[in-house]
C-alpha positions in Angstrom: -39.3 129.5 214.2 -42.5 127.9 215.9 -44.6 129.9 218.5 -47.4 128.8 220.7 -49.6 131.7 221.0 -51.6 131.9 224.1 -55.3 132.9 224.2 -54.6 136.2 226.2 -52.7 137.4 222.8 -55.6 135.2 220.4 -58.1 137.3 222.2 -56.3 140.7 221.5 -55.3 140.0 217.9 -59.0 139.1 217.1 -60.4 142.6 218.9 -58.3 144.5 217.0 -56.0 146.0 220.4 -52.8 147.2 219.6 -50.5 145.7 222.0 -46.7 144.9 222.1 -47.5 141.3 222.0 -50.1 141.6 219.0 -47.5 143.5 217.3 -44.8 140.8 217.8 -47.5 137.9 216.6 -48.0 140.3 213.3 -44.0 140.2 213.2 -44.3 136.5 213.4 -46.9 136.1 210.5 -44.8 138.3 208.5 -41.4 136.5 209.4 -43.3 133.3 208.0 -42.8 131.8 211.9 -44.9 128.6 212.2 -47.8 129.8 214.3 -49.1 126.9 216.8 -52.1 126.7 219.2 -53.4 123.7 221.4 -56.9 122.7 222.5 -56.4 124.7 225.7 -56.0 128.0 224.0 -58.6 127.2 221.1 -61.5 126.4 224.3 -60.4 129.9 225.8 -60.8 131.8 222.6 -64.2 130.3 221.4 -65.4 130.3 224.9 -65.4 133.9 224.8 -67.1 134.7 221.7 -70.9 135.9 221.6 -71.5 136.9 217.8 -72.2 133.4 215.7 -70.6 135.5 212.5 -67.7 136.0 214.4 -67.5 132.4 215.9 -67.1 131.3 212.3 -64.5 133.5 211.2 -62.3 132.7 214.1 -62.6 129.0 213.5 -61.5 129.5 210.1 -58.4 131.4 211.2 -57.5 128.8 213.4 -57.8 126.3 211.0 -54.7 128.0 209.0 -52.5 127.5 212.4 -50.7 124.2 213.4 -52.5 122.1 216.3 -50.3 121.1 219.0 -51.4 117.5 220.2 -51.8 116.6 224.3 -52.2 113.5 225.8 -52.1 112.2 229.5 -48.6 113.4 229.9 -49.9 116.8 229.3 -52.2 116.6 231.8 -49.4 115.1 234.3 -47.1 117.6 233.6 -49.6 120.7 234.2 -50.8 119.4 237.5 -47.1 119.1 238.2 -46.1 123.0 237.4 -49.4 123.8 239.5 -48.3 121.6 242.5 -45.2 122.6 242.7 -45.4 126.3 242.1 -48.4 126.4 244.9 -45.7 124.2 247.0 -43.3 127.2 246.7 -46.2 129.8 247.4 -47.1 130.6 244.3 -50.7 130.3 243.0 -51.5 130.0 239.4 -54.8 132.0 239.0 -56.0 129.5 236.3 -55.1 125.9 235.8 -55.5 126.0 232.1 -52.0 128.2 232.0 -50.4 125.4 233.8 -51.8 123.1 230.7 -50.8 125.7 228.0 -47.4 125.9 229.6 -46.9 122.1 229.6 -47.7 121.8 225.6 -45.3 124.6 225.4 -42.6 122.6 227.1 -43.4 119.2 225.2 -43.6 120.6 222.1 -40.2 122.8 222.6 -42.0 126.0 221.1 -41.6 129.3 221.8 -44.3 131.1 223.5 -46.3 134.3 223.0 -48.2 135.7 225.6 -49.6 138.5 227.6 -50.7 137.1 231.2 -48.4 137.7 234.5 -48.8 133.7 235.9 -46.7 132.7 233.1 -43.5 135.0 234.4 -44.0 132.9 237.3 -44.1 129.6 235.7 -41.2 130.3 233.7 -39.2 131.1 236.7 -39.5 127.5 238.0 -40.3 125.6 234.1 -38.6 127.7 231.5 -41.4 128.5 228.3 -39.0 130.0 225.8 -41.2 133.6 225.7 -40.6 135.9 223.1 
């Protein structure tokens, strides 16, 4: 199974937090699932790291995962998700979440996250959340 892991779960994982989603990520590793990320997740994770040693460690760990590419259509789908939800009275707090959702949809992967906005997105644009 291919699983794109959202930055919320990555940050908790790297911080050593014990959450349901981190436990699920560890199960995915143990099961041999293909763990994926995208540029939007990478940027969100790396921008919050203050320690250079930790930054180098996290970068190395991402090198062992599968990188999912984006293109112009990813940005168009992300903006469509944002606009359609806003039209329905739902405002997503971080538009990057719409781009991550677009990546999930385009690549047809499962999605591991811990962010309430994805619940709203999933109701209109199915995300195969695990």
